[in-house]
N, C-alpha and C positions, 0 to 999 in steps of 0.2 A: 330753260333748262333742259327742255327739247334739243334745241342747238346744242346743248354742251352735252348731250348724253344721259343725262342725270336722271334715273327710272325710276328711285324710291324718294323716301320722304326728308326731307332737312331739319334741322333743329339752326333756329334762328337766336343763336347763343349770345349774349353780350361777352364781351373782352372781358377776361380774369380780373381784370380790375375796378370792371364795372360789376361783376357776379359778386366779387366777392365785399361790395359795399363801399372799397374804398375811396372812392371818389363822390357818392352820394352821401354816405356816411360823414367824411370828413369838409362836406360843403363849407361846414361853418355853425347853421343852426341847424335846429332840428326841424325847424321849417319849411327850411331853404331844402334841407334834404330830401325833407318828401315832396316838395315839388320837383328835386330834379328824376326822383326818381317816379312819380307820376308822368310826366315828361317824358322820360325815357319809353314806360309804357305806352304811353299814349301814339309815340313817334312809330314802335314798333308794331306794334299790334293797329296801324292805322287800315293797313292794308290788307286784313285779315281776312274778312269777307270777299274780299274779290278774286284773295288767294286761295282762299278754300275751294274755288272752284276748278284748280289744279288738283286743290288734296297735298300739296307736296311740302309744303313750307309750316314750319311750327316754330311761334314765335312765342320765347319764356317771358315771359314777366320778370320784373322784382319787385321783391314788397320791402318793406320798411324794418328791418331786422332789431330796428331797436323800441320796436312797442308790438304787442301781440296785437291787439285792437286794429292797429294801423295795418298792420301785415294782412289780417285778417280781412279789414274790409276792401286794400287794395286785390287780393286776390277776387274777392266777391265782385269788383269792378270789373276787371279784366275780364269773369268770365262769362259778364253778363255780356259784355263785347266779343266776345266767341272762342278769347285766350282760353287753352286747355294746360298750359303748361306754365310750372312757376321755378325761376334759377334762384339760387341765393349758396351762400358760400356756406361749404361743408363744414368749416372749422369757423364759426362766428367768437368762438371765444378767444381766437386770436386777435380779434378786433376790439377785445374787449369788451364781448358780451357774455351774456349768461350762455351757458353750453345748449346741445341740444340734447345731450342725455339729464340735462337739469328737468323740475318741474315747472321749469319758466316755460 
């Protein structure tokens, strides 16, 4: 980042396809989808402690949108590892999931 002249923080955002949960949610089974989300988060957050020294790279973890309890557990798991941001679809209803504006 120093060599490229980056002076501010940078968010490590997944691609639109991943952040919309299309690749993980469509993985076939819910258990496989959960493993895909966890694998991505493990890969993306692996160097968080090392990167925090510079304090400029911010990884975004994904959550299993199809299950509130799994989503909460994944956010807590990543928070314990030092990840402080979450990426998820702004319109889960387009994926056949409950709206953010519902009680779910």
